[in-house]
N, C-alpha and C positions, 0 to 999 in steps of 0.2 A: 504494500500500500504506500509506504513512504517513498519507494523507488518510483512509483507511478506519479506521485506528487512532484518529486524532483524533476522528472522528465517533463511533465506538463509545464512547470515553472520555467525550465530551460528553453523549451520551445517558444513560450510566450516572450521571454526576454530576447531570444534570437529574432523573432518577428518584429518586435518593437525596434531593435537596433538596426534592422535592415530598412526601416521606413525613414530614410533621411529626408530632410526638407530640400527643396530645389535651391540651387545657387546659380543665379543668372550671371552670365559673363559674355562680354563682347570681345572677340579677338580681331582687332583692326588697328594696326600700327599707324594708320594715317589720321592726322588731325587737320590736314589741309589737302585740297585737291583742286584741279582746274575744271571749269565748266567743260563738258563734253568728254571728260576722261572717266572711264569706268572705275568704280570704287567697290571693293569686295567687303562684305560683312559676314563674319562667321560667329556662330554661337559656340562658346567653349563652356557652356553651362554644364552643371553636374546634377545628377539625380532628377532628370527631366525627361518627359516623353512627348511634349509638344511645346511650341513657342510661337509667339507672334511679335512682329516688328512694326513700329510706326515711326514717322518722322514729323517734326514740326519745324518750319523754317519761315522764310520771308513771306509776307502776304502775297497770295496769288501763285505761289510755287506749287506745281502739281503734286509734289511729294506730300503736301499737307493732307491729301485725300487718299493716299496709297497705303497699303499694308502688305506684309509678306508673312508666310508661315513656314518657310523652309528653314532648315538649320543654317544654311548659308545661301547668299544671293549676291548678285552684282547689280549695281544701279549706276546709271549715268545721269548726273545732275544737269539741269538746263538753266537754272537761275542761280546767280551769285548770292552769297549771304551765309549766315551761320545757321546750322541745323542741329537740332537735338534728336538723336536716334535713341529710341526706347525699345528695349527687349523685355518682354514678359516671358518667363520660363515657368512652365506648369509641371506638376508632378505626375499628372495623368494625361492620357490622350484627349483630344478634342477640347483643349483649353480648359480642363477641369482640374480640381484638386488644389493643393497649395500652390501659390504663385510667388515668384521672386522677380523683382524688377531692377534693371540697371539702365543707365543712360550713358551716352557718349556724345560729345560735341564735335562737329566737323565743320570747317569753314571752306566754302567753295568760292574760288576766286575767278 
């Protein structure tokens, strides 16, 4: 009986330890780029199964209405200015579960 209790407790502790919260991370060494040059964005997030990306920049920039859900993507900016790139990393598929958010600023010249 005691062995069964220890086994049950061990399994429960193992399950809890494996359920780590997501950690959002953007792997992009660029802080500046030129209009018309492709810029790559890569999620280096941990403990995630889905992600979504958004940008906010100068008024009227088409990027303000775009979004991406791939772990990595390349985008070519058409309007100069400063953009804030936001990555939301989710612990479950379909943008569900715990979420971790990080941002990065990039200036387009």
